[in-house]
C-alpha positions in Angstrom: 138.1 -53.3 24.2 140.5 -52.9 21.5 139.4 -54.4 17.9 141.2 -57.6 18.0 139.6 -57.9 21.7 136.1 -57.2 20.2 136.4 -59.7 17.5 137.4 -62.4 19.8 134.7 -61.3 22.1 132.2 -61.6 19.3 133.6 -64.7 18.2 133.2 -66.2 21.8 129.4 -64.8 21.9 128.9 -66.8 18.5 130.4 -70.1 20.2 128.1 -69.3 23.2 125.0 -69.5 20.8 126.0 -72.5 19.0 126.8 -74.4 22.6 123.0 -73.4 23.7 121.8 -74.7 20.5 123.5 -78.2 20.6 123.0 -78.7 24.3 119.2 -77.8 24.1 118.5 -80.8 21.6 120.6 -83.3 23.9 118.2 -85.9 25.3 119.9 -87.9 27.7 120.0 -88.6 31.5 122.8 -86.0 32.6 123.9 -87.3 36.2 127.0 -85.9 35.8 125.6 -82.3 34.8 128.0 -82.2 31.6 125.3 -80.1 29.7 125.0 -77.9 32.6 128.6 -77.1 32.7 128.9 -76.7 28.8 126.1 -74.3 29.3 127.8 -72.3 32.2 130.9 -72.1 30.1 129.0 -70.9 27.1 128.2 -67.9 29.3 131.4 -67.6 31.4 133.6 -67.4 28.4 132.4 -64.2 26.6 131.6 -62.9 30.1 135.2 -63.5 31.4 136.7 -61.8 28.6 134.6 -58.6 28.4 135.0 -58.2 32.2 138.9 -58.2 31.6 138.4 -55.6 28.9 136.3 -53.5 31.2 139.2 -53.3 33.8 141.0 -50.8 31.1 144.4 -52.1 32.4 146.4 -54.2 29.8 148.2 -56.2 32.4 144.8 -57.3 34.1 143.2 -57.8 30.4 146.3 -60.3 29.3 145.3 -62.1 32.7 141.7 -62.5 31.7 142.7 -63.5 28.1 145.0 -66.3 29.8 141.7 -67.3 32.0 139.6 -67.2 28.8 142.0 -70.0 27.3 141.8 -71.9 30.4 137.7 -72.1 30.2 138.2 -72.8 26.5 140.2 -75.9 27.5 137.6 -76.8 30.2 134.9 -76.9 27.5 137.0 -79.0 25.4 137.2 -81.8 28.3 133.2 -81.5 28.9 132.7 -81.7 25.0 135.1 -85.0 25.3 133.1 -86.1 28.1 129.7 -85.7 26.5 131.0 -87.7 23.5 132.1 -90.3 25.8 128.9 -90.4 27.7 126.5 -90.4 24.9 128.4 -91.0 21.6 127.6 -87.5 20.6 130.1 -86.1 17.9 131.0 -82.7 18.6 130.1 -80.4 15.5 133.1 -79.5 13.6 132.2 -75.8 13.7 132.6 -75.7 17.6 136.0 -77.4 17.4 136.8 -74.9 14.7 135.4 -71.9 16.6 137.4 -73.1 19.9 140.5 -73.2 17.7 140.1 -69.9 16.0 139.3 -68.3 19.4 142.4 -69.8 20.9 144.8 -68.9 18.2 143.4 -65.3 18.2 143.8 -64.9 22.1 147.7 -66.3 21.7 148.1 -64.0 19.0 146.8 -60.8 21.0 148.8 -62.3 24.0 152.1 -62.3 21.8 151.4 -58.7 20.4 150.8 -57.1 23.6 154.2 -58.4 25.0 
């Protein structure tokens, strides 16, 4: 994994820790499994990124970068659903992390083309 990829992965891992902390403290009936899906994405986002890098193929890595962006989009949807279901306001730091990670991935995709 190149330096930008490692930096992106570290940010994804940090996001994962933040997501687990906030979902651990939520206390509401989760009939739609919103928190479970947020936690699943918290693990998948850095995992998909590191798997793509492990393939040692720039084209495959770009595909996995795009998949990571898709997972970030899915995460944002679940965070909005969580807010709608509970009134919970997503921490600004999480919104910021998602935006920064997405920008870093887009910059990486552009520079590799």
